[in-house]
Biopython code that builds the backbone (N, CA, C, O; Angstrom):
import numpy as np
from Bio.PDB.StructureBuilder import StructureBuilder

atoms = [
    (1, "UNK", "N", (106.927, 194.170, 110.892)),
    (1, "UNK", "CA", (105.585, 194.034, 110.376)),
    (1, "UNK", "C", (104.656, 194.914, 111.200)),
    (1, "UNK", "O", (104.678, 194.888, 112.431)),
    (2, "UNK", "N", (103.845, 195.686, 110.502)),
    (2, "UNK", "CA", (102.921, 196.597, 111.147)),
    (2, "UNK", "C", (101.506, 196.106, 110.904)),
    (2, "UNK", "O", (101.049, 196.059, 109.762)),
    (3, "UNK", "N", (100.818, 195.743, 111.959)),
    (3, "UNK", "CA", (99.432, 195.302, 111.850)),
    (3, "UNK", "C", (98.551, 196.511, 112.096)),
    (3, "UNK", "O", (98.661, 197.188, 113.119)),
    (4, "UNK", "N", (97.669, 196.770, 111.132)),
    (4, "UNK", "CA", (96.837, 197.958, 111.193)),
    (4, "UNK", "C", (95.379, 197.585, 111.458)),
    (4, "UNK", "O", (94.844, 196.647, 110.867)),
    (5, "UNK", "N", (94.748, 198.343, 112.363)),
    (5, "UNK", "CA", (93.322, 198.168, 112.636)),
    (5, "UNK", "C", (92.686, 199.541, 112.805)),
    (5, "UNK", "O", (93.360, 200.521, 113.122)),
    (6, "UNK", "N", (91.385, 199.591, 112.589)),
    (6, "UNK", "CA", (90.608, 200.806, 112.797)),
    (6, "UNK", "C", (89.565, 200.511, 113.861)),
    (6, "UNK", "O", (88.563, 199.852, 113.582)),
    (7, "UNK", "N", (89.789, 200.995, 115.091)),
    (7, "UNK", "CA", (88.842, 200.699, 116.176)),
    (7, "UNK", "C", (87.430, 201.219, 115.901)),
    (7, "UNK", "O", (86.468, 200.713, 116.478)),
    (8, "UNK", "N", (87.291, 202.215, 115.033)),
    (8, "UNK", "CA", (85.976, 202.779, 114.733)),
    (8, "UNK", "C", (85.231, 201.975, 113.666)),
    (8, "UNK", "O", (84.050, 202.224, 113.426)),
    (9, "UNK", "N", (85.892, 201.030, 113.033)),
    (9, "UNK", "CA", (85.284, 200.236, 111.966)),
    (9, "UNK", "C", (84.251, 199.263, 112.527)),
    (9, "UNK", "O", (84.327, 198.839, 113.680)),
    (10, "UNK", "N", (83.283, 198.922, 111.677)),
    (10, "UNK", "CA", (82.295, 197.905, 112.042)),
    (10, "UNK", "C", (82.861, 196.493, 111.926)),
    (10, "UNK", "O", (82.273, 195.538, 112.434)),
    (11, "UNK", "N", (84.007, 196.364, 111.253)),
    (11, "UNK", "CA", (84.647, 195.059, 111.076)),
    (11, "UNK", "C", (85.299, 194.666, 112.396)),
    (11, "UNK", "O", (86.028, 195.465, 112.983)),
    (12, "UNK", "N", (85.049, 193.443, 112.874)),
    (12, "UNK", "CA", (85.654, 193.016, 114.144)),
    (12, "UNK", "C", (87.183, 193.122, 114.100)),
    (12, "UNK", "O", (87.801, 192.932, 113.052)),
    (13, "UNK", "N", (87.770, 193.427, 115.244)),
    (13, "UNK", "CA", (89.219, 193.624, 115.335)),
    (13, "UNK", "C", (89.970, 192.376, 114.871)),
    (13, "UNK", "O", (90.965, 192.490, 114.156)),
    (14, "UNK", "N", (89.505, 191.180, 115.269)),
    (14, "UNK", "CA", (90.224, 189.963, 114.872)),
    (14, "UNK", "C", (90.260, 189.840, 113.351)),
    (14, "UNK", "O", (91.266, 189.412, 112.787)),
    (15, "UNK", "N", (89.157, 190.217, 112.679)),
    (15, "UNK", "CA", (89.107, 190.138, 111.220)),
    (15, "UNK", "C", (90.044, 191.174, 110.590)),
    (15, "UNK", "O", (90.643, 190.919, 109.545)),
    (16, "UNK", "N", (90.167, 192.334, 111.225)),
    (16, "UNK", "CA", (91.081, 193.360, 110.725)),
    (16, "UNK", "C", (92.533, 192.911, 110.869)),
    (16, "UNK", "O", (93.353, 193.150, 109.982)),
    (17, "UNK", "N", (92.846, 192.263, 111.983)),
    (17, "UNK", "CA", (94.209, 191.757, 112.190)),
    (17, "UNK", "C", (94.535, 190.716, 111.124)),
    (17, "UNK", "O", (95.597, 190.768, 110.504)),
    (18, "UNK", "N", (93.623, 189.775, 110.912)),
    (18, "UNK", "CA", (93.846, 188.735, 109.904)),
    (18, "UNK", "C", (93.973, 189.356, 108.514)),
    (18, "UNK", "O", (94.830, 188.947, 107.731)),
    (19, "UNK", "N", (93.134, 190.335, 108.203)),
    (19, "UNK", "CA", (93.186, 190.990, 106.887)),
    (19, "UNK", "C", (94.500, 191.737, 106.699)),
    (19, "UNK", "O", (95.041, 191.777, 105.594)),
    (20, "UNK", "N", (95.009, 192.324, 107.764)),
    (20, "UNK", "CA", (96.285, 193.044, 107.680)),
    (20, "UNK", "C", (97.427, 192.083, 107.370)),
    (20, "UNK", "O", (98.312, 192.404, 106.577)),
    (21, "UNK", "N", (97.411, 190.915, 107.986)),
    (21, "UNK", "CA", (98.444, 189.906, 107.712)),
    (21, "UNK", "C", (98.308, 189.410, 106.279)),
    (21, "UNK", "O", (99.307, 189.261, 105.576)),
    (22, "UNK", "N", (97.064, 189.150, 105.837)),
    (22, "UNK", "CA", (96.852, 188.706, 104.451)),
    (22, "UNK", "C", (97.364, 189.750, 103.459)),
    (22, "UNK", "O", (97.988, 189.407, 102.455)),
    (23, "UNK", "N", (97.096, 191.018, 103.744)),
    (23, "UNK", "CA", (97.544, 192.100, 102.848)),
    (23, "UNK", "C", (99.061, 192.158, 102.779)),
    (23, "UNK", "O", (99.625, 192.351, 101.702)),
    (24, "UNK", "N", (99.729, 191.994, 103.916)),
    (24, "UNK", "CA", (101.195, 191.990, 103.913)),
    (24, "UNK", "C", (101.730, 190.800, 103.119)),
    (24, "UNK", "O", (102.742, 190.914, 102.429)),
    (25, "UNK", "N", (101.052, 189.671, 103.219)),
    (25, "UNK", "CA", (101.477, 188.488, 102.457)),
    (25, "UNK", "C", (101.272, 188.727, 100.965)),
    (25, "UNK", "O", (102.138, 188.401, 100.153)),
    (26, "UNK", "N", (100.134, 189.294, 100.611)),
    (26, "UNK", "CA", (99.840, 189.544, 99.193)),
    (26, "UNK", "C", (100.802, 190.554, 98.589)),
    (26, "UNK", "O", (101.155, 190.459, 97.414)),
    (27, "UNK", "N", (101.224, 191.518, 99.394)),
    (27, "UNK", "CA", (102.147, 192.548, 98.903)),
    (27, "UNK", "C", (103.596, 192.072, 98.905)),
    (27, "UNK", "O", (104.490, 192.799, 98.472)),
    (28, "UNK", "N", (103.829, 190.857, 99.388)),
    (28, "UNK", "CA", (105.188, 190.323, 99.409)),
    (28, "UNK", "C", (106.010, 190.753, 100.610)),
    (28, "UNK", "O", (107.211, 190.487, 100.670)),
    (29, "UNK", "N", (105.374, 191.414, 101.563)),
    (29, "UNK", "CA", (106.097, 191.834, 102.776)),
    (29, "UNK", "C", (106.261, 190.689, 103.767)),
    (29, "UNK", "O", (107.068, 190.773, 104.693)),
    (30, "UNK", "N", (105.497, 189.620, 103.571)),
    (30, "UNK", "CA", (105.641, 188.398, 104.367)),
    (30, "UNK", "C", (105.943, 187.259, 103.416)),
    (30, "UNK", "O", (105.317, 187.116, 102.365)),
    (31, "UNK", "N", (106.904, 186.463, 103.801)),
    (31, "UNK", "CA", (107.311, 185.336, 102.964)),
    (31, "UNK", "C", (107.240, 184.045, 103.793)),
    (31, "UNK", "O", (107.253, 184.083, 105.023)),
    (32, "UNK", "N", (107.166, 182.908, 103.097)),
    (32, "UNK", "CA", (107.164, 181.639, 103.827)),
    (32, "UNK", "C", (108.357, 181.558, 104.784)),
    (32, "UNK", "O", (109.486, 181.888, 104.421)),
    (33, "UNK", "N", (108.084, 181.119, 105.997)),
    (33, "UNK", "CA", (109.119, 180.992, 107.014)),
    (33, "UNK", "C", (109.216, 182.191, 107.945)),
    (33, "UNK", "O", (109.806, 182.092, 109.021)),
    (34, "UNK", "N", (108.643, 183.328, 107.545)),
    (34, "UNK", "CA", (108.652, 184.498, 108.427)),
    (34, "UNK", "C", (107.793, 184.218, 109.651)),
    (34, "UNK", "O", (106.775, 183.531, 109.571)),
    (35, "UNK", "N", (108.222, 184.759, 110.780)),
    (35, "UNK", "CA", (107.439, 184.628, 112.007)),
    (35, "UNK", "C", (106.599, 185.876, 112.209)),
    (35, "UNK", "O", (107.063, 187.001, 112.020)),
    (36, "UNK", "N", (105.361, 185.650, 112.595)),
    (36, "UNK", "CA", (104.508, 186.774, 112.961)),
    (36, "UNK", "C", (104.873, 187.207, 114.377)),
    (36, "UNK", "O", (105.387, 186.403, 115.155)),
    (37, "UNK", "N", (104.616, 188.460, 114.716)),
    (37, "UNK", "CA", (104.855, 188.871, 116.106)),
    (37, "UNK", "C", (103.992, 188.017, 117.033)),
    (37, "UNK", "O", (102.931, 187.538, 116.634)),
    (38, "UNK", "N", (104.442, 187.833, 118.247)),
    (38, "UNK", "CA", (103.653, 187.032, 119.181)),
    (38, "UNK", "C", (102.299, 187.693, 119.397)),
    (38, "UNK", "O", (102.161, 188.913, 119.312)),
    (39, "UNK", "N", (101.314, 186.868, 119.676)),
    (39, "UNK", "CA", (99.968, 187.383, 119.921)),
    (39, "UNK", "C", (99.980, 188.367, 121.084)),
    (39, "UNK", "O", (99.249, 189.358, 121.077)),
    (40, "UNK", "N", (100.802, 188.092, 122.067)),
    (40, "UNK", "CA", (100.898, 188.980, 123.230)),
    (40, "UNK", "C", (101.443, 190.355, 122.818)),
    (40, "UNK", "O", (100.945, 191.385, 123.271)),
    (41, "UNK", "N", (102.460, 190.361, 121.962)),
    (41, "UNK", "CA", (103.024, 191.628, 121.483)),
    (41, "UNK", "C", (101.991, 192.428, 120.701)),
    (41, "UNK", "O", (101.829, 193.629, 120.916)),
    (42, "UNK", "N", (101.295, 191.751, 119.791)),
    (42, "UNK", "CA", (100.298, 192.429, 118.964)),
    (42, "UNK", "C", (99.175, 192.979, 119.839)),
    (42, "UNK", "O", (98.754, 194.125, 119.677)),
    (43, "UNK", "N", (98.699, 192.159, 120.760)),
    (43, "UNK", "CA", (97.623, 192.607, 121.654)),
    (43, "UNK", "C", (98.058, 193.834, 122.450)),
    (43, "UNK", "O", (97.289, 194.780, 122.619)),
    (44, "UNK", "N", (99.284, 193.809, 122.933)),
    (44, "UNK", "CA", (99.788, 194.944, 123.698)),
    (44, "UNK", "C", (99.911, 196.201, 122.858)),
    (44, "UNK", "O", (99.528, 197.286, 123.296)),
    (45, "UNK", "N", (100.443, 196.060, 121.653)),
    (45, "UNK", "CA", (100.638, 197.249, 120.815)),
    (45, "UNK", "C", (99.315, 197.816, 120.302)),
    (45, "UNK", "O", (99.192, 199.026, 120.112)),
    (46, "UNK", "N", (98.337, 196.959, 120.080)),
    (46, "UNK", "CA", (97.030, 197.425, 119.606)),
    (46, "UNK", "C", (96.078, 197.745, 120.756)),
    (46, "UNK", "O", (95.002, 198.305, 120.549)),
    (47, "UNK", "N", (96.489, 197.382, 121.964)),
    (47, "UNK", "CA", (95.665, 197.561, 123.156)),
    (47, "UNK", "C", (94.329, 196.838, 123.015)),
    (47, "UNK", "O", (93.261, 197.405, 123.248)),
    (48, "UNK", "N", (94.426, 195.552, 122.621)),
    (48, "UNK", "CA", (93.243, 194.696, 122.510)),
    (48, "UNK", "C", (93.487, 193.437, 123.333)),
    (48, "UNK", "O", (94.601, 193.176, 123.787)),
    (49, "UNK", "N", (92.439, 192.677, 123.510)),
    (49, "UNK", "CA", (92.524, 191.439, 124.276)),
    (49, "UNK", "C", (93.382, 190.415, 123.530)),
    (49, "UNK", "O", (93.306, 190.309, 122.306)),
    (50, "UNK", "N", (94.178, 189.679, 124.256)),
    (50, "UNK", "CA", (95.032, 188.630, 123.695)),
    (50, "UNK", "C", (94.216, 187.636, 122.869)),
    (50, "UNK", "O", (94.668, 187.194, 121.812)),
    (51, "UNK", "N", (93.032, 187.285, 123.333)),
    (51, "UNK", "CA", (92.208, 186.298, 122.635)),
    (51, "UNK", "C", (91.714, 186.815, 121.287)),
    (51, "UNK", "O", (91.428, 186.025, 120.388)),
    (52, "UNK", "N", (91.615, 188.125, 121.144)),
    (52, "UNK", "CA", (91.242, 188.718, 119.861)),
    (52, "UNK", "C", (92.311, 188.411, 118.822)),
    (52, "UNK", "O", (91.997, 188.011, 117.701)),
    (53, "UNK", "N", (93.568, 188.599, 119.192)),
    (53, "UNK", "CA", (94.684, 188.329, 118.285)),
    (53, "UNK", "C", (94.802, 186.830, 118.041)),
    (53, "UNK", "O", (95.039, 186.407, 116.909)),
    (54, "UNK", "N", (94.642, 186.035, 119.071)),
    (54, "UNK", "CA", (94.700, 184.580, 118.896)),
    (54, "UNK", "C", (93.618, 184.098, 117.937)),
    (54, "UNK", "O", (93.848, 183.181, 117.149)),
    (55, "UNK", "N", (92.445, 184.708, 118.002)),
    (55, "UNK", "CA", (91.371, 184.323, 117.075)),
    (55, "UNK", "C", (91.778, 184.645, 115.636)),
    (55, "UNK", "O", (91.523, 183.854, 114.727)),
    (56, "UNK", "N", (92.411, 185.806, 115.428)),
    (56, "UNK", "CA", (92.886, 186.162, 114.079)),
    (56, "UNK", "C", (93.931, 185.163, 113.609)),
    (56, "UNK", "O", (93.878, 184.700, 112.470)),
    (57, "UNK", "N", (94.876, 184.830, 114.469)),
    (57, "UNK", "CA", (95.926, 183.875, 114.102)),
    (57, "UNK", "C", (95.332, 182.497, 113.819)),
    (57, "UNK", "O", (95.793, 181.795, 112.919)),
    (58, "UNK", "N", (94.309, 182.107, 114.587)),
    (58, "UNK", "CA", (93.666, 180.814, 114.349)),
    (58, "UNK", "C", (92.938, 180.800, 113.010)),
    (58, "UNK", "O", (92.920, 179.783, 112.317)),
    (59, "UNK", "N", (92.334, 181.939, 112.646)),
    (59, "UNK", "CA", (91.680, 182.040, 111.345)),
    (59, "UNK", "C", (92.704, 181.877, 110.219)),
    (59, "UNK", "O", (92.455, 181.181, 109.235)),
    (60, "UNK", "N", (93.850, 182.524, 110.378)),
    (60, "UNK", "CA", (94.923, 182.407, 109.386)),
    (60, "UNK", "C", (95.458, 180.977, 109.333)),
    (60, "UNK", "O", (95.809, 180.476, 108.265)),
    (61, "UNK", "N", (95.516, 180.330, 110.488)),
    (61, "UNK", "CA", (95.932, 178.921, 110.527)),
    (61, "UNK", "C", (94.920, 178.046, 109.810)),
    (61, "UNK", "O", (95.296, 177.152, 109.052)),
    (62, "UNK", "N", (93.633, 178.297, 110.045)),
    (62, "UNK", "CA", (92.586, 177.506, 109.403)),
    (62, "UNK", "C", (92.614, 177.663, 107.885)),
    (62, "UNK", "O", (92.230, 176.749, 107.156)),
    (63, "UNK", "N", (93.070, 178.822, 107.413)),
    (63, "UNK", "CA", (93.198, 179.073, 105.977)),
    (63, "UNK", "C", (94.486, 178.478, 105.416)),
    (63, "UNK", "O", (94.687, 178.450, 104.202)),
    (64, "UNK", "N", (95.358, 178.001, 106.311)),
    (64, "UNK", "CA", (96.615, 177.413, 105.882)),
    (64, "UNK", "C", (97.727, 178.420, 105.645)),
    (64, "UNK", "O", (98.786, 178.063, 105.130)),
    (65, "UNK", "N", (97.499, 179.678, 106.015)),
    (65, "UNK", "CA", (98.496, 180.712, 105.766)),
    (65, "UNK", "C", (99.590, 180.760, 106.827)),
    (65, "UNK", "O", (100.705, 181.200, 106.550)),
    (66, "UNK", "N", (99.277, 180.312, 108.034)),
    (66, "UNK", "CA", (100.290, 180.256, 109.093)),
    (66, "UNK", "C", (100.221, 178.906, 109.782)),
    (66, "UNK", "O", (99.188, 178.237, 109.791)),
    (67, "UNK", "N", (101.335, 178.533, 110.349)),
    (67, "UNK", "CA", (101.451, 177.318, 111.141)),
    (67, "UNK", "C", (101.722, 177.770, 112.570)),
    (67, "UNK", "O", (102.644, 178.547, 112.818)),
    (68, "UNK", "N", (100.924, 177.285, 113.498)),
    (68, "UNK", "CA", (101.112, 177.693, 114.896)),
    (68, "UNK", "C", (101.589, 176.507, 115.711)),
    (68, "UNK", "O", (100.953, 175.454, 115.751)),
    (69, "UNK", "N", (102.730, 176.709, 116.359)),
    (69, "UNK", "CA", (103.284, 175.663, 117.216)),
    (69, "UNK", "C", (103.767, 176.274, 118.511)),
    (69, "UNK", "O", (104.343, 177.361, 118.531)),
    (70, "UNK", "N", (103.524, 175.560, 119.584)),
    (70, "UNK", "CA", (103.966, 176.012, 120.896)),
    (70, "UNK", "C", (105.487, 176.188, 120.875)),
    (70, "UNK", "O", (106.223, 175.297, 120.450)),
    (71, "UNK", "N", (105.932, 177.332, 121.331)),
    (71, "UNK", "CA", (107.361, 177.601, 121.387)),
    (71, "UNK", "C", (107.911, 178.252, 120.128)),
    (71, "UNK", "O", (108.922, 178.952, 120.187)),
    (72, "UNK", "N", (107.259, 178.032, 118.985)),
    (72, "UNK", "CA", (107.697, 178.641, 117.726)),
    (72, "UNK", "C", (106.860, 179.840, 117.351)),
    (72, "UNK", "O", (107.319, 180.716, 116.618)),
    (73, "UNK", "N", (105.637, 179.890, 117.845)),
    (73, "UNK", "CA", (104.739, 180.967, 117.486)),
    (73, "UNK", "C", (104.074, 180.710, 116.150)),
    (73, "UNK", "O", (103.960, 179.567, 115.708)),
    (74, "UNK", "N", (103.636, 181.780, 115.513)),
    (74, "UNK", "CA", (102.958, 181.685, 114.225)),
    (74, "UNK", "C", (103.971, 181.939, 113.118)),
    (74, "UNK", "O", (104.615, 182.987, 113.069)),
    (75, "UNK", "N", (104.097, 180.960, 112.234)),
    (75, "UNK", "CA", (105.068, 181.030, 111.143)),
    (75, "UNK", "C", (104.314, 180.975, 109.819)),
    (75, "UNK", "O", (103.420, 180.148, 109.638)),
    (76, "UNK", "N", (104.679, 181.858, 108.900)),
    (76, "UNK", "CA", (104.038, 181.938, 107.598)),
    (76, "UNK", "C", (104.377, 180.683, 106.785)),
    (76, "UNK", "O", (105.527, 180.243, 106.755)),
    (77, "UNK", "N", (103.370, 180.121, 106.131)),
    (77, "UNK", "CA", (103.553, 178.899, 105.348)),
    (77, "UNK", "C", (103.746, 179.219, 103.863)),
    (77, "UNK", "O", (103.650, 180.372, 103.442)),
    (78, "UNK", "N", (104.016, 178.190, 103.095)),
    (78, "UNK", "CA", (104.168, 178.336, 101.644)),
    (78, "UNK", "C", (102.868, 178.767, 100.965)),
    (78, "UNK", "O", (102.885, 179.201, 99.813)),
    (79, "UNK", "N", (101.746, 178.650, 101.671)),
    (79, "UNK", "CA", (100.449, 178.988, 101.081)),
    (79, "UNK", "C", (100.308, 180.480, 100.781)),
    (79, "UNK", "O", (99.370, 180.876, 100.089)),
    (80, "UNK", "N", (101.226, 181.324, 101.291)),
    (80, "UNK", "CA", (101.140, 182.762, 101.001)),
    (80, "UNK", "C", (101.645, 183.089, 99.604)),
    (80, "UNK", "O", (101.329, 184.155, 99.076)),
    (81, "UNK", "N", (102.415, 182.211, 98.998)),
    (81, "UNK", "CA", (102.978, 182.485, 97.673)),
    (81, "UNK", "C", (101.898, 182.814, 96.635)),
    (81, "UNK", "O", (102.060, 183.778, 95.887)),
    (82, "UNK", "N", (100.806, 182.050, 96.563)),
    (82, "UNK", "CA", (99.766, 182.402, 95.587)),
    (82, "UNK", "C", (99.162, 183.784, 95.831)),
    (82, "UNK", "O", (98.776, 184.465, 94.881)),
    (83, "UNK", "N", (99.077, 184.203, 97.092)),
    (83, "UNK", "CA", (98.552, 185.543, 97.375)),
    (83, "UNK", "C", (99.436, 186.605, 96.742)),
    (83, "UNK", "O", (98.946, 187.549, 96.124)),
    (84, "UNK", "N", (100.734, 186.443, 96.901)),
    (84, "UNK", "CA", (101.673, 187.408, 96.331)),
    (84, "UNK", "C", (101.604, 187.389, 94.806)),
    (84, "UNK", "O", (101.733, 188.431, 94.163)),
    (85, "UNK", "N", (101.401, 186.213, 94.234)),
    (85, "UNK", "CA", (101.318, 186.105, 92.775)),
    (85, "UNK", "C", (100.068, 186.802, 92.231)),
    (85, "UNK", "O", (100.087, 187.330, 91.119)),
    (86, "UNK", "N", (98.992, 186.804, 93.006)),
    (86, "UNK", "CA", (97.748, 187.421, 92.566)),
    (86, "UNK", "C", (97.710, 188.933, 92.793)),
    (86, "UNK", "O", (96.852, 189.624, 92.244)),
    (87, "UNK", "N", (98.625, 189.437, 93.588)),
    (87, "UNK", "CA", (98.591, 190.845, 93.990)),
    (87, "UNK", "C", (98.530, 191.782, 92.785)),
    (87, "UNK", "O", (97.684, 192.676, 92.746)),
    (88, "UNK", "N", (99.398, 191.597, 91.818)),
    (88, "UNK", "CA", (99.416, 192.479, 90.643)),
    (88, "UNK", "C", (98.103, 192.390, 89.859)),
    (88, "UNK", "O", (97.611, 193.397, 89.351)),
    (89, "UNK", "N", (97.546, 191.198, 89.764)),
    (89, "UNK", "CA", (96.271, 191.032, 89.065)),
    (89, "UNK", "C", (95.155, 191.778, 89.791)),
    (89, "UNK", "O", (94.306, 192.405, 89.156)),
    (90, "UNK", "N", (95.159, 191.710, 91.099)),
    (90, "UNK", "CA", (94.128, 192.393, 91.890)),
    (90, "UNK", "C", (94.276, 193.908, 91.747)),
    (90, "UNK", "O", (93.282, 194.621, 91.608)),
    (91, "UNK", "N", (95.505, 194.392, 91.782)),
    (91, "UNK", "CA", (95.739, 195.832, 91.609)),
    (91, "UNK", "C", (95.213, 196.281, 90.248)),
    (91, "UNK", "O", (94.542, 197.309, 90.156)),
    (92, "UNK", "N", (95.507, 195.528, 89.195)),
    (92, "UNK", "CA", (95.039, 195.877, 87.853)),
    (92, "UNK", "C", (93.509, 195.853, 87.778)),
    (92, "UNK", "O", (92.897, 196.726, 87.163)),
    (93, "UNK", "N", (92.909, 194.859, 88.400)),
    (93, "UNK", "CA", (91.453, 194.757, 88.403)),
    (93, "UNK", "C", (90.821, 195.943, 89.125)),
    (93, "UNK", "O", (89.850, 196.517, 88.633)),
    (94, "UNK", "N", (91.352, 196.311, 90.271)),
    (94, "UNK", "CA", (90.779, 197.437, 91.018)),
    (94, "UNK", "C", (90.965, 198.750, 90.265)),
    (94, "UNK", "O", (90.088, 199.613, 90.305)),
    (95, "UNK", "N", (92.087, 198.910, 89.585)),
    (95, "UNK", "CA", (92.298, 200.125, 88.784)),
    (95, "UNK", "C", (91.291, 200.198, 87.633)),
    (95, "UNK", "O", (90.748, 201.262, 87.336)),
    (96, "UNK", "N", (91.053, 199.057, 86.995)),
    (96, "UNK", "CA", (90.078, 199.022, 85.904)),
    (96, "UNK", "C", (88.674, 199.303, 86.427)),
    (96, "UNK", "O", (87.919, 200.045, 85.799)),
    (97, "UNK", "N", (88.318, 198.725, 87.556)),
    (97, "UNK", "CA", (86.996, 198.965, 88.147)),
    (97, "UNK", "C", (86.832, 200.440, 88.516)),
    (97, "UNK", "O", (85.772, 201.027, 88.299)),
    (98, "UNK", "N", (87.873, 201.025, 89.068)),
    (98, "UNK", "CA", (87.836, 202.442, 89.436)),
    (98, "UNK", "C", (87.638, 203.303, 88.184)),
    (98, "UNK", "O", (86.856, 204.254, 88.200)),
    (99, "UNK", "N", (88.348, 202.968, 87.099)),
    (99, "UNK", "CA", (88.227, 203.713, 85.848)),
    (99, "UNK", "C", (86.812, 203.605, 85.266)),
    (99, "UNK", "O", (86.337, 204.527, 84.603)),
    (100, "UNK", "N", (86.148, 202.480, 85.518)),
    (100, "UNK", "CA", (84.785, 202.284, 85.038)),
    (100, "UNK", "C", (83.744, 202.885, 85.982)),
    (100, "UNK", "O", (82.549, 202.876, 85.688)),
    (101, "UNK", "N", (84.209, 203.406, 87.116)),
    (101, "UNK", "CA", (83.305, 204.041, 88.063)),
    (101, "UNK", "C", (82.585, 203.078, 88.990)),
    (101, "UNK", "O", (81.575, 203.438, 89.595)),
    (102, "UNK", "N", (83.094, 201.857, 89.109)),
    (102, "UNK", "CA", (82.465, 200.882, 90.005)),
    (102, "UNK", "C", (82.856, 201.150, 91.451)),
    (102, "UNK", "O", (83.976, 201.576, 91.732)),
    (103, "UNK", "N", (81.939, 200.903, 92.350)),
    (103, "UNK", "CA", (82.235, 201.053, 93.780)),
    (103, "UNK", "C", (82.964, 199.809, 94.268)),
    (103, "UNK", "O", (82.871, 198.754, 93.642)),
    (104, "UNK", "N", (83.692, 199.921, 95.386)),
    (104, "UNK", "CA", (84.348, 198.736, 95.950)),
    (104, "UNK", "C", (83.351, 197.616, 96.259)),
    (104, "UNK", "O", (83.664, 196.440, 96.073)),
    (105, "UNK", "N", (82.158, 197.974, 96.729)),
    (105, "UNK", "CA", (81.154, 196.954, 97.041)),
    (105, "UNK", "C", (80.689, 196.220, 95.783)),
    (105, "UNK", "O", (80.479, 195.007, 95.805)),
    (106, "UNK", "N", (80.532, 196.959, 94.698)),
    (106, "UNK", "CA", (80.117, 196.343, 93.433)),
    (106, "UNK", "C", (81.200, 195.390, 92.931)),
    (106, "UNK", "O", (80.908, 194.273, 92.504)),
    (107, "UNK", "N", (82.452, 195.845, 92.989)),
    (107, "UNK", "CA", (83.554, 194.988, 92.560)),
    (107, "UNK", "C", (83.628, 193.734, 93.415)),
    (107, "UNK", "O", (83.803, 192.632, 92.896)),
    (108, "UNK", "N", (83.494, 193.900, 94.729)),
    (108, "UNK", "CA", (83.533, 192.743, 95.626)),
    (108, "UNK", "C", (82.418, 191.766, 95.306)),
    (108, "UNK", "O", (82.629, 190.554, 95.320)),
    (109, "UNK", "N", (81.219, 192.291, 95.015)),
    (109, "UNK", "CA", (80.104, 191.423, 94.655)),
    (109, "UNK", "C", (80.379, 190.658, 93.368)),
    (109, "UNK", "O", (80.072, 189.471, 93.264)),
    (110, "UNK", "N", (80.960, 191.347, 92.387)),
    (110, "UNK", "CA", (81.292, 190.684, 91.129)),
    (110, "UNK", "C", (82.314, 189.577, 91.339)),
    (110, "UNK", "O", (82.185, 188.490, 90.776)),
    (111, "UNK", "N", (83.318, 189.852, 92.140)),
    (111, "UNK", "CA", (84.351, 188.846, 92.396)),
    (111, "UNK", "C", (83.749, 187.656, 93.127)),
    (111, "UNK", "O", (84.019, 186.509, 92.772)),
    (112, "UNK", "N", (82.937, 187.917, 94.141)),
    (112, "UNK", "CA", (82.320, 186.825, 94.889)),
    (112, "UNK", "C", (81.439, 185.969, 93.987)),
    (112, "UNK", "O", (81.474, 184.741, 94.059)),
    (113, "UNK", "N", (80.654, 186.619, 93.141)),
    (113, "UNK", "CA", (79.767, 185.880, 92.245)),
    (113, "UNK", "C", (80.560, 185.062, 91.239)),
    (113, "UNK", "O", (80.211, 183.916, 90.955)),
    (114, "UNK", "N", (81.614, 185.637, 90.705)),
    (114, "UNK", "CA", (82.458, 184.938, 89.728)),
    (114, "UNK", "C", (83.182, 183.772, 90.372)),
    (114, "UNK", "O", (83.399, 182.748, 89.724)),
    (115, "UNK", "N", (83.551, 183.903, 91.612)),
    (115, "UNK", "CA", (84.307, 182.862, 92.309)),
    (115, "UNK", "C", (83.454, 181.623, 92.532)),
    (115, "UNK", "O", (83.973, 180.509, 92.596)),
    (116, "UNK", "N", (82.165, 181.813, 92.650)),
    (116, "UNK", "CA", (81.264, 180.670, 92.887)),
    (116, "UNK", "C", (81.253, 179.825, 91.672)),
    (116, "UNK", "O", (80.565, 178.805, 91.636)),
]
sb = StructureBuilder()
sb.init_structure("model")
sb.init_model(0)
sb.init_chain("A")
sb.init_seg("    ")
for serial, (resi, resn, name, xyz) in enumerate(atoms, 1):
    if name == "N":
        sb.init_residue(resn, " ", resi, " ")
    sb.init_atom(name, np.array(xyz, "f"), 0.0, 1.0, " ", f" {name:<3s}", serial, name[0])
structure = sb.get_structure()
């Protein structure tokens, strides 16, 4: 599993780490029962503070996407299955929005408004 971040982005690193894990789950690259790399490994490879990665993992835990247990690490839960199921729908929606000339921000606003 490759966790991707952009240090030049305005998005906090912990949020980028969490988003990268969510994207891998949505694309089917992570399945229930898979273990995430240890926070220490991720922090070392990204050259960020350990607590930054732990905050991302805690956010994923709060969303129910991972289960964190001492000695087991972070394990992907069954809650990732719906993300993978929605992936094709999201791809189709973004392609349609692109064809209509909508910006990513406009599409995101529409989705957020519709979700409410």
